[in-house]
C-alpha angles and dihedrals in degrees: 000000000000101000093054091057092051098049100033093101098034124111092240121143118241092251089052091051089048091050094050094044091052092049092047092051094046088050093052091048093050091048090048095239112151098155106088090194091061107118088229089072090069090054089047091051096048091046092050093049090050093050090045091055090059089075098257107145105183110091092206090058092044088053094049092050091047091052090050092047094050090047092054091054 
C-alpha cells in the first residue's frame, strides 16, 4: 500500500497514521480506485499526507479535501 511506504519512517504517532490511512482508503474508494499498483495511488497518498499535516484531524474531511485537490490538478 502506497501510503504505508510514504509514512513508514516518519515520526507520526499511531493515531496520526490511523487517521491518514483511513482518509487514504476512503479517498480511493470514493474515486473508484481498487488497483493499489495504479500510479494515481501515489498522488492520492501524497495529497492525503499533505492535508493531514495541516492539522485537520477528521479522516472524512481530509478525504473530501484530497478529492477536491486531485480534481483541481
